[in-house]
VEXDREN-2710 file (C-alpha; in Angstrom, 1 decimal):
% VEXDREN-2710
k/r/px/py/pz
1/PRO/6.7/33.1/0.6
2/ILE/10.1/32.7/2.2
3/SER/11.7/29.4/1.4
4/ILE/14.1/27.8/3.8
5/ARG/15.4/24.3/2.8
6/LEU/17.6/21.6/4.2
7/ASN/21.1/21.9/3.0
8/SER/23.0/18.8/1.9
9/LYS/26.4/20.6/1.3
10/VAL/28.9/20.1/4.1
11/GLY/30.0/23.4/5.6
12/PHE/27.1/25.4/4.2
13/GLY/24.8/25.1/7.2
14/ASP/21.9/22.8/8.1
15/TYR/19.3/25.0/6.4
16/SER/19.7/27.6/3.7
17/SER/17.6/30.5/2.3
18/GLY/18.0/32.2/-1.1
19/LEU/15.7/35.1/-0.2
20/ALA/18.4/37.7/-0.9
21/LEU/18.7/36.4/-4.4
22/SER/14.9/36.8/-5.1
23/ILE/14.7/40.5/-3.9
24/ASP/14.8/42.9/-6.8
25/GLU/16.9/45.9/-5.6
26/SER/19.2/47.5/-8.1
27/ASN/21.0/49.6/-5.6
28/THR/22.3/46.7/-3.5
29/THR/24.1/43.4/-4.3
30/SER/22.7/40.0/-3.3
31/MET/25.6/39.6/-0.9
32/GLU/24.8/42.9/0.8
33/ARG/21.1/41.9/1.1
34/ALA/22.1/38.5/2.5
35/THR/24.4/40.1/5.0
36/LYS/21.6/42.4/6.1
37/ILE/19.2/39.5/6.5
38/ALA/21.7/37.6/8.5
39/GLU/22.2/40.5/10.9
40/ILE/18.4/40.8/11.4
41/VAL/18.1/37.0/12.1
42/GLU/21.0/37.2/14.6
43/GLY/19.1/39.7/16.6
44/TYR/16.0/37.6/16.9
45/LYS/17.2/34.0/16.5
46/ASP/16.1/31.1/18.6
47/PRO/18.8/29.4/20.8
48/ILE/18.5/26.4/18.5
49/ILE/20.2/28.4/15.8
50/GLY/23.8/28.4/16.7
51/GLN/25.2/30.5/13.8
52/VAL/24.0/32.4/10.8
53/LYS/26.5/32.8/7.9
54/VAL/26.4/34.3/4.4
55/ALA/27.7/32.5/1.4
56/ALA/28.1/33.6/-2.3
57/PRO/26.3/34.6/-4.3
58/GLY/23.8/35.5/-1.6
59/PHE/22.7/32.6/0.5
60/VAL/21.9/32.8/4.2
61/ASN/23.0/29.6/5.9
62/PHE/21.7/28.5/9.3
63/PHE/23.8/26.2/11.6
64/LEU/21.8/24.5/14.4
65/ASP/23.0/24.0/17.9
66/SER/23.1/20.3/18.6
67/VAL/23.1/20.8/22.4
68/GLN/19.9/22.8/22.2
69/LEU/18.4/20.2/19.8
70/PHE/19.3/17.4/22.2
71/LYS/17.2/19.1/24.9
72/LEU/14.2/19.0/22.6
73/THR/14.6/15.2/21.9
74/LYS/13.7/14.5/25.6
75/ASP/10.1/15.5/24.8
76/ILE/9.8/13.1/21.8
77/ASP/7.0/10.6/22.4
78/ASP/4.4/8.5/20.6
79/MET/2.7/11.7/19.4
80/PHE/5.9/13.1/17.8
81/GLY/5.2/14.0/14.2
82/THR/1.5/14.5/14.6
83/ASN/-0.1/17.8/13.8
84/ASP/-3.5/19.5/13.3
85/LEU/-3.4/20.0/9.5
86/TYR/-6.7/18.1/9.2
87/GLY/-8.0/18.9/12.7
88/GLY/-11.7/18.5/13.0
89/GLN/-12.1/17.1/9.4
90/ARG/-13.8/13.9/8.5
91/ILE/-11.8/12.0/5.9
92/MET/-13.1/8.9/4.1
93/VAL/-10.6/6.6/2.4
94/GLU/-11.9/3.9/0.1
95/TYR/-9.3/1.2/-0.8
96/THR/-8.8/-2.5/-1.6
97/ASP/-12.2/-3.1/-3.3
98/PRO/-12.0/-6.8/-4.1
99/ASN/-14.8/-8.5/-6.0
100/PRO/-16.6/-11.5/-4.4
101/TYR/-16.3/-14.6/-6.5
102/LYS/-12.9/-13.5/-7.8
103/GLU/-9.3/-13.7/-6.6
104/PHE/-7.8/-11.2/-4.1
105/HIS/-5.0/-10.3/-6.5
106/ILE/-2.3/-7.7/-6.8
107/GLY/-4.8/-5.1/-8.0
108/HIS/-6.3/-5.2/-4.6
109/PHE/-3.1/-5.7/-2.6
110/MET/-1.5/-2.5/-3.8
111/PRO/-4.4/-0.1/-3.0
112/ASN/-4.8/-1.8/0.3
113/ILE/-1.2/-0.9/1.4
114/ILE/-1.4/2.6/-0.2
115/GLY/-4.9/3.4/1.1
116/GLU/-4.0/2.3/4.7
117/ALA/-0.9/4.6/4.6
118/ILE/-3.0/7.5/3.3
119/ALA/-5.5/6.9/6.1
120/ARG/-2.8/6.9/8.7
121/LEU/-1.2/10.0/7.2
122/HIS/-4.5/11.9/7.7
123/GLU/-4.9/10.5/11.2
124/TYR/-1.5/12.0/12.0
125/GLY/-3.0/15.3/10.9
126/GLY/-5.8/15.1/13.4
127/ALA/-8.5/13.9/11.1
128/THR/-11.3/11.4/12.0
129/VAL/-10.8/8.8/9.3
130/GLU/-13.3/6.3/8.0
131/ARG/-11.8/3.3/6.2
132/VAL/-14.2/1.8/3.7
133/ASN/-14.2/-1.0/1.2
134/TYR/-16.3/-1.1/-1.9
135/GLN/-16.9/-4.6/-3.3
136/GLY/-18.3/-5.6/-6.6
137/ASP/-20.8/-8.2/-5.6
138/VAL/-22.9/-7.9/-8.8
139/GLY/-22.0/-7.7/-12.5
140/LEU/-20.9/-10.0/-15.3
141/HIS/-18.0/-11.5/-13.3
142/VAL/-20.4/-12.6/-10.7
143/ALA/-22.8/-14.1/-13.3
144/LYS/-19.9/-16.0/-14.9
145/SER/-19.0/-17.4/-11.5
146/VAL/-22.5/-18.4/-10.5
147/TRP/-23.0/-20.0/-13.9
148/GLY/-19.8/-22.0/-13.4
149/LEU/-20.9/-23.0/-9.9
150/ILE/-24.3/-24.2/-11.2
151/LYS/-22.6/-26.3/-13.9
152/LYS/-20.3/-27.8/-11.3
153/LEU/-23.1/-28.7/-9.0
154/GLU/-25.1/-30.2/-11.9
155/GLY/-22.1/-32.2/-13.1
156/ASP/-21.0/-33.5/-9.7
157/SER/-24.6/-34.0/-8.4
158/GLN/-23.8/-31.8/-5.4
159/THR/-25.6/-29.2/-3.4
160/MET/-24.4/-25.9/-2.0
161/GLU/-25.1/-27.4/1.5
162/GLU/-22.6/-30.2/0.8
163/LEU/-20.0/-27.7/-0.5
164/SER/-20.5/-25.5/2.6
165/LYS/-19.0/-28.4/4.7
166/LEU/-15.7/-28.1/2.9
167/SER/-12.9/-25.9/4.3
168/LEU/-12.9/-22.3/3.4
169/LEU/-9.8/-22.6/1.1
170/GLU/-11.5/-25.5/-0.7
171/ARG/-14.6/-23.5/-1.2
172/VAL/-12.6/-20.5/-2.5
173/LYS/-10.7/-22.8/-4.9
174/ILE/-14.0/-24.1/-6.3
175/MET/-15.3/-20.5/-6.8
176/GLY/-12.1/-19.6/-8.6
177/GLU/-12.4/-22.5/-10.9
178/ALA/-16.1/-21.6/-11.5
179/TYR/-15.1/-18.1/-12.6
180/VAL/-12.5/-19.4/-14.9
181/ASN/-14.9/-21.9/-16.5
182/GLY/-17.6/-19.2/-16.8
183/SER/-15.2/-16.8/-18.4
184/LYS/-14.2/-19.4/-21.0
185/ALA/-17.7/-20.4/-21.7
186/TYR/-18.9/-16.9/-22.3
187/ASP/-17.4/-17.1/-25.8
188/ASP/-20.1/-19.7/-26.6
189/PRO/-23.4/-18.0/-27.7
190/GLU/-25.6/-20.4/-25.7
191/ALA/-23.6/-20.0/-22.5
192/LYS/-23.4/-16.3/-23.0
193/ASN/-27.2/-16.0/-23.1
194/GLU/-27.5/-18.1/-19.9
195/ILE/-24.8/-15.9/-18.2
196/ASP/-26.5/-12.7/-19.3
197/ALA/-29.8/-13.9/-18.0
198/ILE/-28.2/-14.8/-14.6
199/ASN/-26.7/-11.3/-14.5
200/ILE/-30.1/-9.6/-14.9
201/ALA/-31.7/-12.1/-12.5
202/ILE/-29.2/-11.3/-9.8
203/TYR/-29.9/-7.6/-10.2
204/GLU/-33.7/-8.2/-10.0
205/GLY/-33.4/-10.6/-7.1
206/ASN/-36.7/-12.4/-7.7
207/ASP/-35.4/-16.0/-8.3
208/LYS/-35.2/-17.4/-4.8
209/ASN/-33.1/-20.5/-5.6
210/LEU/-30.6/-18.5/-7.7
211/MET/-30.4/-15.8/-5.0
212/ALA/-29.8/-18.4/-2.3
213/LEU/-26.9/-19.9/-4.2
214/TYR/-25.5/-16.4/-5.1
215/LYS/-25.7/-15.2/-1.5
216/GLU/-24.0/-18.4/-0.2
217/GLY/-21.1/-18.0/-2.6
218/ARG/-20.8/-14.3/-1.8
219/SER/-20.5/-15.0/1.9
220/TRP/-17.7/-17.5/1.2
221/SER/-15.7/-14.8/-0.6
222/LEU/-16.3/-12.2/2.0
223/GLU/-15.2/-14.6/4.7
224/TYR/-12.0/-15.4/2.8
225/PHE/-11.3/-11.7/2.3
226/GLU/-11.4/-11.2/6.0
227/THR/-8.6/-13.8/6.5
228/ILE/-6.5/-11.7/4.2
229/TYR/-7.3/-8.4/5.9
230/LYS/-6.3/-10.0/9.2
231/ARG/-2.9/-11.0/7.7
232/LEU/-2.4/-7.5/6.4
233/GLY/-3.6/-5.9/9.7
234/THR/-6.4/-4.0/8.0
235/THR/-9.6/-3.1/9.8
236/PHE/-12.4/-1.4/7.8
237/ASP/-15.0/0.8/9.4
238/ASP/-17.7/0.1/6.8
239/TYR/-18.3/-1.9/3.7
240/TYR/-20.2/-0.9/0.6
241/PHE/-21.4/-3.1/-2.2
242/GLU/-22.3/-2.7/-5.9
243/SER/-25.6/-4.4/-5.2
244/GLU/-26.6/-1.4/-3.0
245/SER/-25.2/1.4/-5.2
246/GLY/-26.5/0.0/-8.5
247/LYS/-30.1/0.7/-7.8
248/LYS/-29.5/4.1/-6.5
249/GLY/-27.1/4.9/-9.4
250/LEU/-29.8/3.8/-11.8
251/GLU/-32.3/6.2/-10.2
252/VAL/-29.8/9.1/-10.3
253/VAL/-28.9/8.7/-14.0
254/THR/-32.5/8.2/-15.0
255/ALA/-33.6/11.3/-13.2
256/HIS/-31.1/13.4/-15.1
257/ILE/-31.9/12.3/-18.7
258/ASN/-34.5/15.0/-19.3
259/ASP/-32.3/17.8/-18.1
260/GLY/-29.6/16.8/-20.6
261/ILE/-26.8/15.6/-18.3
262/PHE/-27.3/12.1/-19.6
263/GLU/-28.7/11.1/-22.9
264/LYS/-30.1/8.0/-24.7
265/SER/-27.9/6.5/-27.4
266/GLU/-28.5/3.3/-29.3
267/GLY/-30.6/1.8/-26.5
268/ALA/-28.2/2.8/-23.8
269/VAL/-27.8/5.9/-21.6
270/ILE/-24.5/7.8/-21.9
271/TYR/-22.6/10.8/-20.5
272/ARG/-21.2/12.8/-23.5
273/GLY/-17.9/13.7/-22.0
274/GLU/-16.5/14.7/-25.4
275/ASN/-18.4/17.9/-25.1
276/ARG/-16.3/18.7/-22.0
277/GLY/-12.9/17.7/-23.3
278/LEU/-13.2/14.1/-22.0
279/HIS/-14.6/10.9/-23.5
280/ASN/-18.1/9.4/-23.6
281/ARG/-19.1/6.8/-21.1
282/VAL/-22.1/4.4/-20.9
283/PHE/-23.9/4.7/-17.5
284/ILE/-26.9/2.4/-18.3
285/ASN/-26.3/-0.4/-20.9
286/SER/-28.7/-1.5/-23.6
287/LEU/-30.1/-4.2/-21.2
288/GLY/-31.1/-1.5/-18.8
289/VAL/-28.4/-2.5/-16.3
290/PRO/-26.4/0.3/-14.5
291/THR/-22.7/0.2/-15.4
292/TYR/-19.8/0.8/-13.0
293/GLU/-20.1/4.5/-13.7
294/ALA/-23.8/4.7/-12.6
295/LYS/-22.9/2.6/-9.5
296/GLU/-20.2/5.1/-8.6
297/LEU/-22.7/7.9/-8.6
298/GLY/-25.0/5.9/-6.3
299/LEU/-22.0/5.0/-4.1
300/ALA/-21.0/8.6/-3.7
301/GLN/-24.5/9.5/-2.5
302/THR/-24.7/6.5/-0.2
303/LYS/-21.3/7.2/1.3
304/TYR/-22.3/10.7/2.2
305/GLU/-25.7/9.8/3.6
306/ARG/-24.1/7.1/5.8
307/TRP/-21.0/9.2/6.9
308/ARG/-20.8/12.9/6.3
309/TYR/-17.3/13.5/5.1
310/ASP/-15.3/16.6/4.3
311/ARG/-13.0/14.7/1.8
312/SER/-13.3/11.4/0.1
313/PHE/-10.3/9.5/-1.4
314/ILE/-10.7/6.6/-3.8
315/VAL/-7.5/4.6/-4.2
316/THR/-7.2/2.4/-7.4
317/GLY/-4.8/1.6/-10.1
318/ASN/-4.1/4.5/-12.5
319/GLU/-5.3/2.5/-15.5
320/VAL/-8.8/3.9/-14.6
321/SER/-7.7/7.5/-14.1
322/GLU/-9.3/8.7/-17.3
323/TYR/-12.5/6.9/-16.3
324/PHE/-12.5/8.7/-13.0
325/LYS/-12.1/12.1/-14.7
326/VAL/-15.3/11.5/-16.6
327/LEU/-17.0/10.1/-13.5
328/ILE/-16.1/13.1/-11.3
329/ASP/-17.1/15.5/-14.1
330/ALA/-20.5/13.8/-14.3
331/MET/-20.7/14.0/-10.5
332/SER/-20.0/17.7/-10.6
333/ARG/-23.2/18.2/-12.5
334/VAL/-25.3/15.8/-10.5
335/PHE/-23.8/16.2/-7.0
336/PRO/-21.5/19.3/-7.2
337/ASP/-20.8/19.4/-3.5
338/LEU/-19.7/15.7/-3.5
339/ALA/-17.5/16.2/-6.6
340/THR/-15.4/18.9/-4.9
341/LYS/-14.9/16.6/-1.9
342/THR/-13.8/13.6/-4.0
343/THR/-10.2/12.8/-5.0
344/HIS/-9.1/9.8/-7.0
345/VAL/-5.6/8.5/-6.1
346/GLY/-4.2/6.4/-8.9
347/HIS/-1.2/4.2/-8.2
348/GLY/1.2/2.7/-10.7
349/MET/1.6/-0.8/-11.9
350/LEU/3.8/-3.5/-10.2
351/THR/6.4/-5.6/-11.9
352/LEU/7.9/-8.6/-10.0
353/LYS/11.6/-9.3/-10.5
354/GLY/13.7/-12.3/-9.3
355/ALA/10.9/-14.6/-8.2
356/LYS/9.1/-17.5/-9.9
357/MET/5.4/-17.7/-8.9
358/SER/2.4/-19.3/-10.5
359/SER/-1.2/-18.5/-9.9
360/ARG/-3.9/-21.1/-9.6
361/THR/-5.7/-19.7/-12.6
362/GLY/-2.5/-19.3/-14.6
363/ASN/-2.8/-15.5/-15.3
364/ILE/-3.9/-13.9/-12.0
365/LEU/-1.3/-13.3/-9.3
366/ARG/-2.9/-13.5/-5.9
367/ALA/-1.8/-11.3/-3.0
368/THR/-1.2/-14.5/-1.0
369/ASP/1.2/-15.8/-3.7
370/ILE/3.4/-12.7/-3.2
371/ILE/3.3/-12.8/0.6
372/ASP/4.2/-16.5/0.7
373/ALA/7.1/-16.0/-1.8
374/ALA/8.2/-13.0/0.2
375/LYS/8.3/-15.1/3.4
376/GLU/10.5/-17.7/1.7
377/ALA/12.9/-14.9/0.7
378/VAL/12.9/-13.5/4.3
379/VAL/13.9/-16.9/5.7
380/LYS/16.9/-17.1/3.3
381/VAL/18.1/-13.6/4.2
382/ILE/17.8/-14.1/7.9
383/ASP/19.9/-17.3/7.7
384/GLN/22.7/-15.3/6.1
385/SER/22.4/-12.1/8.3
386/GLU/23.6/-11.0/11.7
387/LYS/20.9/-11.5/14.2
388/THR/19.8/-9.4/17.2
389/SER/18.3/-12.5/19.0
390/ASN/19.3/-16.2/19.3
391/GLU/15.6/-17.2/19.2
392/PRO/14.3/-18.1/15.7
393/LEU/11.5/-15.9/14.5
394/SER/7.9/-17.2/14.5
395/ASP/6.0/-17.7/11.3
396/ARG/4.0/-14.5/12.1
397/GLU/7.2/-12.5/12.7
398/ILE/8.6/-13.8/9.4
399/GLU/5.4/-12.7/7.7
400/LEU/5.6/-9.2/9.3
401/VAL/9.2/-8.9/7.9
402/ALA/7.9/-10.0/4.5
403/LEU/5.0/-7.4/4.7
404/ALA/7.5/-4.7/5.7
405/ALA/9.5/-5.4/2.5
406/ILE/6.3/-5.3/0.4
407/ARG/4.9/-2.1/2.1
408/TYR/8.2/-0.3/1.8
409/THR/8.6/-1.1/-1.9
410/PHE/5.0/-0.1/-2.7
411/LEU/5.4/3.2/-0.9
412/ARG/9.1/4.2/-1.7
413/LEU/8.2/6.0/-4.9
414/SER/5.6/8.7/-5.3
415/ILE/2.1/7.3/-5.8
416/GLY/1.4/7.0/-9.5
417/LYS/4.8/5.7/-10.5
418/ASN/5.3/2.1/-11.7
419/ILE/7.0/-0.1/-9.1
420/VAL/9.5/-2.9/-9.5
421/PHE/9.5/-5.4/-6.6
422/ASP/13.0/-7.0/-6.7
423/PHE/13.3/-10.2/-4.7
424/ASP/17.1/-9.8/-4.8
425/THR/17.1/-6.4/-3.1
426/SER/13.8/-5.8/-1.3
427/PHE/14.7/-8.0/1.7
428/SER/18.2/-6.5/2.3
429/PHE/19.2/-5.8/5.9
430/ASP/21.7/-3.3/4.6
431/GLY/19.5/-0.4/3.5
432/ASP/16.7/0.9/1.4
433/SER/14.2/-1.8/2.4
434/GLY/11.5/-2.5/5.0
435/PRO/13.5/-5.2/6.7
436/TYR/16.4/-2.8/7.1
437/LEU/14.1/-0.5/9.1
438/LEU/13.0/-3.4/11.3
439/TYR/16.5/-4.6/11.8
440/THR/17.6/-1.1/12.9
441/TYR/14.7/-0.8/15.2
442/ALA/15.5/-4.3/16.7
443/ARG/19.1/-3.1/17.1
444/ALA/17.9/-0.1/19.2
445/VAL/15.7/-2.4/21.3
446/HIS/18.7/-4.7/21.9
447/ILE/20.9/-1.8/23.1
448/ILE/18.2/-0.6/25.4
449/GLU/17.6/-4.1/26.9
450/ASN/21.4/-4.6/27.4
451/ALA/21.6/-1.2/29.3
452/LYS/19.0/-2.2/31.9
453/GLY/20.5/-2.6/35.3
454/ILE/23.8/-0.9/34.4
455/THR/25.0/2.3/35.9
456/VAL/24.3/5.3/33.8
457/LYS/27.0/7.9/33.7
458/ASP/27.5/11.3/32.0
459/SER/28.7/11.1/28.5
460/PHE/32.1/9.5/28.0
461/GLU/33.3/12.0/25.4
462/ALA/32.7/15.4/23.9
463/TRP/29.8/15.8/21.4
464/SER/30.7/13.8/18.2
465/GLY/29.9/14.3/14.5
466/GLU/27.9/11.0/14.5
467/GLU/25.7/12.3/17.4
468/ASP/25.3/15.6/15.7
469/ASP/24.1/14.0/12.5
470/LEU/21.7/11.8/14.3
471/ILE/20.1/14.4/16.4
472/LYS/19.6/16.7/13.4
473/THR/18.0/13.9/11.5
474/LEU/15.7/13.0/14.3
475/VAL/14.1/16.5/14.6
476/GLN/13.2/16.6/10.8
477/PHE/10.5/14.0/11.3
478/PRO/7.5/16.4/11.8
479/ASP/8.5/18.3/8.6
480/VAL/8.7/15.1/6.7
481/ILE/5.2/14.1/7.8
482/ARG/3.8/17.5/6.9
483/ASP/5.3/17.3/3.4
484/ALA/3.8/13.9/3.0
485/GLN/0.4/15.1/4.1
486/GLU/0.4/18.0/1.7
487/SER/1.5/15.9/-1.3
488/ILE/-0.6/12.8/-0.4
489/SER/2.5/10.6/-1.0
490/LEU/4.6/8.4/1.3
491/HIS/7.9/8.3/-0.5
492/GLY/9.4/11.1/1.5
493/VAL/8.6/9.1/4.7
494/THR/10.4/6.0/3.4
495/GLN/13.4/8.0/2.3
496/TYR/13.6/9.8/5.7
497/LEU/13.3/6.6/7.7
498/THR/16.1/5.0/5.6
499/THR/18.3/8.0/6.2
500/LEU/17.5/7.9/9.9
501/ALA/18.4/4.2/10.0
502/GLN/21.6/4.7/8.1
503/THR/22.6/7.6/10.4
504/PHE/21.8/5.6/13.5
505/ASN/23.8/2.6/12.3
506/SER/26.8/4.9/11.5
507/PHE/26.5/6.2/15.1
508/TYR/26.2/2.6/16.4
509/HIS/29.4/1.5/14.7
510/ALA/31.4/4.6/15.6
511/LYS/30.4/5.2/19.2
512/ARG/29.9/2.9/22.2
513/VAL/26.7/3.3/24.3
514/ILE/27.8/0.6/26.8
515/GLU/31.4/0.4/27.8
516/ASP/33.2/-1.2/30.8
517/ASN/29.8/-2.0/32.3
518/GLU/28.7/1.7/32.2
519/VAL/26.1/3.4/30.1
520/ASP/26.7/6.7/28.3
521/GLY/23.5/8.5/29.4
522/ARG/23.4/10.9/26.5
523/ARG/23.9/8.2/23.8
524/LEU/21.3/6.0/25.5
525/SER/18.9/8.8/25.3
526/LEU/19.5/9.1/21.6
527/VAL/18.9/5.4/21.1
528/LEU/15.6/5.7/22.9
529/THR/14.6/8.6/20.7
530/VAL/15.6/6.7/17.5
531/LYS/13.4/3.8/18.6
532/LYS/10.4/6.1/19.1
533/VAL/10.8/8.0/15.8
534/LEU/11.3/4.8/13.8
535/SER/8.2/3.3/15.5
536/ASN/6.2/6.4/14.7
537/GLY/7.4/6.5/11.1
538/MET/6.8/2.8/10.5
539/TYR/3.3/3.1/11.9
540/VAL/2.5/5.6/9.2
541/LEU/3.7/3.2/6.5
542/GLY/1.8/0.3/8.1
543/ILE/4.9/-1.5/9.2
544/GLU/4.6/-3.3/12.5
545/PRO/7.9/-3.1/14.6
546/LEU/9.6/-6.2/15.8
547/ASP/11.8/-6.2/18.9
548/ARG/14.1/-8.8/17.5
549/MET/15.4/-9.9/14.1
END
């Protein structure tokens, strides 16, 4: 394939091709081949290409015509950057996956932001996207929580009906404490036996009193999670639960013991991954309970039955990447069609720098802890920064700035790399941050508002270098989106938007849009276009624009 890339070297064109260097012809030099290619391009070139020049040792450099590019920007709208790469496809994205009875912690926060961005990236490619959330509502963690809840009720002589009258946050706090107490008690043999019995009883579902308590606590957790989704701006199309997939997974694994895909070992049922260059995994434990692995097989089948997808993405931390390799290998033998459609996206780990936060349980950092600390940091930065509005931001606007900082940081590196969230730099209004993008957007809005009602004239001056740089940056957006779609990573989008913001701010400081009560029409048009492209790009990242900062 012929490669044409953006050129960052001044004086060597906007785009460059090394095709002449890759052609193997002993009777011509690379410069001669480059010259021939340039002559051919000159005969067929689009008006957008102003000049074609040759540079040693054999590069063909393309110089774009800014005036022609400017004409194209007039057609930029809310659909700019969209394409049909996934046109007609049905894409399922599973992300967030919190567990009822446990905290909504950073391990759910990161995949929420990454998964939402992946969903939007596919929507920009014309796909129909199904956002789903898989929640672990059964298992040992639930049994520990239920045990802790039972002990609290017994110790305080309370009923679930009495607890249900408390506020949602109070109920969630009680469940968090119940889980901590149950986890600590599990080291005691007697408590362990009781918790294991509760675990099996919940799977079987025959104990009416136990199931009533379990379902009530589960509903509190799910209600609380919805309040967090609302803060994050997340709307799921469907929810899946381990309690549903476990039974189906148990059936699937059991049905494939005799054909050798799974085998019995020491009272359990395992998948012998070591025979296929992987590691062994237990799919049914010695108590006859399906493990996460078996549940995932049941989940894959349930997902496809409920919503026929062409591709299915599962977003989690990369600490379980090896687990998913075994799972998808087992799936390839049980459900080969579904395995080829399934992709696991593993993200890196998060390190917090420059902030002191404590979790209610001492060792689990909640998503809300991070959001609240980020809001405090935003207030401090705003107090020290130039503002685009005299009106103070509302609490929700401050939260959106905080979320912009978090989203940008989570997405600024390729998915899979570890991330450092630095509270000293992530809220900067000066560059390489989500708030910087919002501040630049608000600046564009401010200019547009100030231009209303003022006479619009032809441009004050000849075309400037700042305008030239800005327009050439603007038209790159569709290519940036396409690259992000093909790599399933958002870091290129964050880098592009920061470059666009920096280029726009250089233009803003160098050139006047409004002068002597007149508006430069060409420059105002560029400001309008910057606003649209920033809005489109931030949408893909999940950042909600603000008209003022």
